[in-house]
N, C-alpha and C positions, 0 to 999 in steps of 0.2 A: 370448463371454469374452476371446477374445487381444485385441481393442481396445478393453477397458476398463482402465484405471487398476489397478484393485483386483486384477482378471482376471492382469495380468502379474506386479504386484506378489506375486501368490499362485504365481506359474510359476515367476518368478525367486526366491523365497526357494524353494520346493522344488528346486530344481536347485542353489543355492549351500551349502545344506545337505547336499542330497546329497554334494556336490564335501568339504565340508569334512570329512561320515564319511567318505569313500574316501580324504583324507589322516591322518585319525586310525587307519583299516582296516591299512594298510600297516604302520607299525609296533606295531600291536595283536599282530597275524599273527603277526609277526618275532618276540613276546614269546611269544607263545604256544606255537610252536615250540619255542624253548630252554625253557620252562618244563618242555613234554613228554620231550624228554630229559634234559634234566636228573632229572625224574622218574625218570626208568628208567634212570639212574645211581642212584639213589639206591637203587631197587627192587634190583636188583645187587648192591651194598656189603651190602647188608641178607642177600640170598641167599648170600651167600659167608661172611659172619659163620657161618651155621650148620654149613657143612664147614670154617671154623677152628678153631669150637670140638669138632667132634669127627668125625675121618676116615672114618670106620668107618659111612658113607653108602649108602645103595641106590643105584643105579643110576633107579629108580622113584621116589624124593625126590627127586635130582637134576632130572630133567627136572620135576620139579614146582614145582622152585625157580624151573628156569627158563621154565617157561611163566609161571608169577604175576609174575614179573620182565619177561616182555616181552622177553626178548633170548636171543641163540644161546649165546652164552660170553662168557664174564667172566673178564678177566688183571688181576688185582692188581701194581702193584710196590708192594714194601716194601724200603727197607733195598737199594734199586738192585736189588735180585735182582727179575726180572719173574717172573711165577707166573700158570700158568691156574687156577682156581681149581676154574670150571663151565666143563663146553662141550658143545656137542651139534653135530648135522650139521646144514653150513651148506648151503641149498638151492641158492645160486648165488655167483658170484666177488663179493668184497667191491668195490664200484662206487665210492663217494669214502672218504673220510675227514673230520672235523670236530672240531677241537680245538675245545673251549667254556671251553678256560681263557684265552684271550688274544684272542675273536673279537669283534672291531668291530661296534657298531650297522649301520654299511652291510657288512657282511659277513653279517651275522645275516639280515638284510631280504632281500641279494639271494639265501642260499641259499633264504629261506621262498618268497618268490618262483617260484625256481627246482624248489623242491616241488610247488608248484602246479601248476605246468606241468607236470611230467611223469607221466603217468597210471600207467605203468607202475611195478608194486612194484619195488623194490631191494633190496641188502643192502648194510648201511651199515655204518661204523665209527664208534665215537661216545666222547672222550675228555676225564675232566675230571679233578679234585681232587676225593679224597673224601673225604666226608662227615668233621665233628672230628675232620682232618688224622691221620686213621686209612691212611697210606700217602701215597705219592710223588704215584701215580696211579692211576685207572681207567681199563681201556679195557671196551666193548662192542659187540657186531655185532647188529642188529638188523633186522628188515626194514619199510620202509619204508611199505607197505599201510596200517597201523594211524594209523602218523603223519599219510597224508595224509588217511586217512577223517576223521579228528580236528579236522583244520585247517579242512576244509571246513563240519564240522558249526557248528566254533568263528565259521568266516567267514557263514555262513549266518546263526546267528545274530545275528550282529553288523547285516548287512544288515537284516535286518527289524527289529532297534530303532531300525536309523537311520530305518527307512522309517516309523517310529511316532513317533519324534522330529521329525523334517521334517517329517509330518503337521502334528501336531497345534502345530510351531511356525510352518509356513506358514498356517494358521487362524486363529491366534492372532494373525499378523500382519496377513493378510488381514483382519480382523474390526479391530483397532486402525487401518490405513489407511482403509477405510471411513467410519470416525467420524471420524478427526483431520484429514482428509484430503480422501475423497472424496466424502466428505457437505457441508461447507464450500465445495469447488469448484464443485457441482451448485446450490449456493446461488447463491452468487455469479454463474454461468451463468443461473441462473432471474432473479436482476436484471438482467442484462444483455439477457436477452430480453423482461423487462418494460417497459423501458425505451424500448427499442429501436421495441416496439407505439406508446407516447405519447411520444417524450423533452422535449413542450414542459411533459408535468403535473410537476411539481418534487417531488412525495409519491413517485415512484417512483426516485428517487434512494437508491440504497443508500446502508443506513447500517450503519458497519465494527462487529461483532461477533466477530471470529473469533480465538480465545486463543492461534494459532500464528501469531508473532512475523511469517514471511515473507507468510504467508497475511493478516495486518491491512496489511500494508503493501501490499500489491494491493489490499485495499477500498477502502484512503485515498487511492491513486492514482486508482482507479475512479471514487471518490467524486467529486473533485477532476476532474478529466474530465468526469464527466457534468454539473458543474454549471458549469462553463465552457461545456458545450455548449450546454444550456439557456439558459444567456444570452447566447451569440451567436445561439440558433434566435428569440431574443425582441426579439434587439436589431433581427437580420436582419426580423423582420416590423415593426418600427417603422420600420427602415429605407424598406421596399417603401410602406409606408402614406406614408411621411413624401414618397417619389418621388413617387408620385402626388399629393400636393398641390401636390409643388415644379412638378412637368409642369403640373398644370392654371393654378398661378398664373402661371408663365414663359408660355403661351400668352396668358395673355388682357393679361398686360405687354408681352408683343412687342408685342400688337395697337395697346397703347397710344404707345409708343416708336415704331413705323411713326407712327401722327398726327402722332404729335410731332416727330419725322423731314422730316414734311411743310413743318410750319411753318418749322422752321427755314433750310429753303433761301429761304424771303422773308427770312427773318432777315438771310443773308447779304446780302441788294438794297439794306440799310440805306447809307445815305450816311452813319452817325454812322461816326467815326473808334473809339471806344471798343469799338461792336457789332462793326465791321470786324475791331477786332482780338480778340474773346474769339468771333467767331459760329464759326471752323474749332475751334475747342476744344472747343463745346458740340457742333460737329457731329461728331467724331469720338469726346466721349463717348457721345452717341444712338445713334450706329453700331455700337459697342462693346458698348453695352447690347444692342442686337439681335442681335449677332451670339452674346453670351451666353447667352439669353435661347432662339433658336435652337441654341445647343449642349446648353443643360442638357434640350432634349425630346429632342434626338439620345443623350445620358445617356443617362434613363431609359429609352431603347428598349433600346440595347445597350451601349455604354462611350464614354469620349470617342473623339472620332472623329482619326484619326490627323492627322498636322501635313503641312500643305501648303509643301514646303520652295520657297523661293526668298532670293534676298541681300539681308540685312537692313543697315543700317545702323543697329548697334544706338546712338549718338550720339542719333539723332533716337527709337527706342525710348524711352532712358532719359531721355530731356528730356520727352516725353509724360507717363511715371511721376511724374518730378517735378515737372512744372507744376501735377498733376491731384493730389498730395500735399500742395504750398502751399495750395491752396484748402479745403483739408482740415484745414490746422493749427489754425485759430481764433487761441484765447488761449493755444496751447502755445507753449511754446520752445524750437523744432526748426527744426534748420538743414539744408542738403541740400548735398552736395559731389558732382560725381561726378570721374571721374579715366580717361574713355575717349578713344582714342584716335579723330580725326575722320576717319581712313579705317581705323578698323576695320570690315569689312565680313563678315557670318557668312552660313553659312547654316542659316535655320530657318524656322520660322513665326510671323510676326510678330506675328499676334494671339495664340496662345498664349506668344508669350515675353512680350510686355507684360503677359499675367495673371498670369505667373510673379512678373516683376519687380514689377509692382505689389505680389500678396500679400507677398511679403519686405518690402517698404519700408513698407506700410498696416500690417504686423505691430509691425514695429522701430517707425513713429510712434506708435500704440495706445498702443504701453509705456511708450518714453517719457512721453507726453501725464502717461498714468497715474500716472505715479511721480512727477509735481509737479515735475520736474528738468529744467533744461537738458540737452539732446544733441541729439548731430550724428550722421548717417545718411547711410553714403557709399557709392556706388556705382563699381568700378573694374575694369577688363577689360582681360586681357592673353591672346596667344597665342602657343601653342607651334607644334611640330612637328607634334601628333597631337591637340591639342584648343584651341577656345577656352574660358575660364576667364573667370566673371563671379565676382566678390566682391560678398558686401552685406552688410556693418559698421555697427551702431550703436553708442551708449553710454549704452545704457539700461539696466534692473535686470538682464538678463538671464533667462533664461526660468525659470519654472513648473518645480518637481521633475515633478511628477505628467507635464508636456508633454516634458519630455528622454526619460523612461522611455517613453512611447507616441509617440513622434516618429512621424510621418505616419501614423498611424493615426486614423480618424474617430472624433469620440465618446468619444475617450480623455485629452481636456485638450488646450484648446488653446492656442495662444502666447502671448494675450492672456486677463484676467482674464472670462471668463463665453465664453470660444469653444468653439466644438465642438470644432476641429481640422481640419475641412470644407478649411480653406484650403491648410495643409500638403501634405495627401493627393494633392487636386488636383493641388497647385502641380509635387511628386513627380513626378506619372501622367505630365503635361505631360511635363516635362523625361526621364522615362523612353522618350516614342513618340518622344522625338529620338533614344533610342539614348546619352541620356547620363545622368548621376547628379544628382541636388540632394542636399547631406549640411551635416552642425551640423559648422561646424570647432571650433567654442568658444562656451562660453555661462558667463559667470559676473558677477560682482559688476560687471565693468568691460566688459560689453557682449557681445554676441551677432553671430558672424561666419557664415553661409549662402555656401557655395560653389556655384558650378552649372558642371558641367562635360559642354561640350556638345562630340563627337567631328569630327573635320574629315575624315576619310576614311569609307568606306562607301556612301557615298550618292551616287551622280551631282549635278552640279550642275546646275542648275535654271534 
């Protein structure tokens, strides 16, 4: 019970209602004491009227009047003359005097609490104003035993009533909380448990139905999260299947390229000048293709292999990329330019750096060709005290909106029409493997610019 929401709410409700009743009890008991004393003053005034009407009253009748009034004596001040109207022996000295004419609420509460805290009976003097202006003041003495007993009886009745009210209130709130909060929360928990058992089943996604705004928002958020997770799990399954297929294709392709590599060795022996000029490019391309197949097989088993860092002449890598892309331009009007200092040497994995730059240049070239307009691709580099910075810019149409929103996320929109986005994802991963960052600097109608930042420090030179 204590660990449940409804149980704790029930207990807290009882505690808070009792606390409120206690705050009401204190001024109530003070009010009751005031009314009790004022009633004694009124009774004493009525008893004194009998003596004022006829002075020939027997002592027995005076004792009866005082007993009915609940006081020991009555003093009435009229016309500045203080007169003892009725009197009887006082059993003890007067301990306190209370003037009810100008008593403040704080004084009434203080005196009431003090009376409850004093169990021994005392004789007190009470002063008040006579009813209907029958004098200047009336003064009585009385025993506090009856007053304290009446206050205790009234307090017990208040406490019992408070307990009943708090019990009924707590029960009603308990039922309301179970109906409007606990049951909807249990429903959400049940949906979460059902969904956890089979997250791929779209039928188990919660359908918001709560009437409470906060719970409705929680259900809608949970529905969105479950829908996204189900889609992600399905995509993950498809990627796993695709990875298996790619691994098989890469395995067979590697064997084919290995055979082609053997033939290119013979081509290099040709005496034809054109063949001699093109053979090294062909050998390098086939070698990179073999390495790519091997890396794909390794990626399917774990993740992209770490870079093997070495000193690399960036101008050579960029030259190979541009030579390769020029052959793929075809009828497109694409020009290439580079601004690479001949002496710029950086520390990187040459094959992985080639793949990163080639991927970015290839995307730019395809975007320009698909636009049907002439364009230029520029590769520039510079070094700072902390980093090597490579910038690839083009004058193409810019990235599609979906590609900008899901940049570097696979299968969420490629940089070119019909693309999968895998190229940019792999390029960003390769750059991160170097401890660097691949970022989109700008993309608009005037073109696109990517920036590769590679750190100079942090790794010993190889």
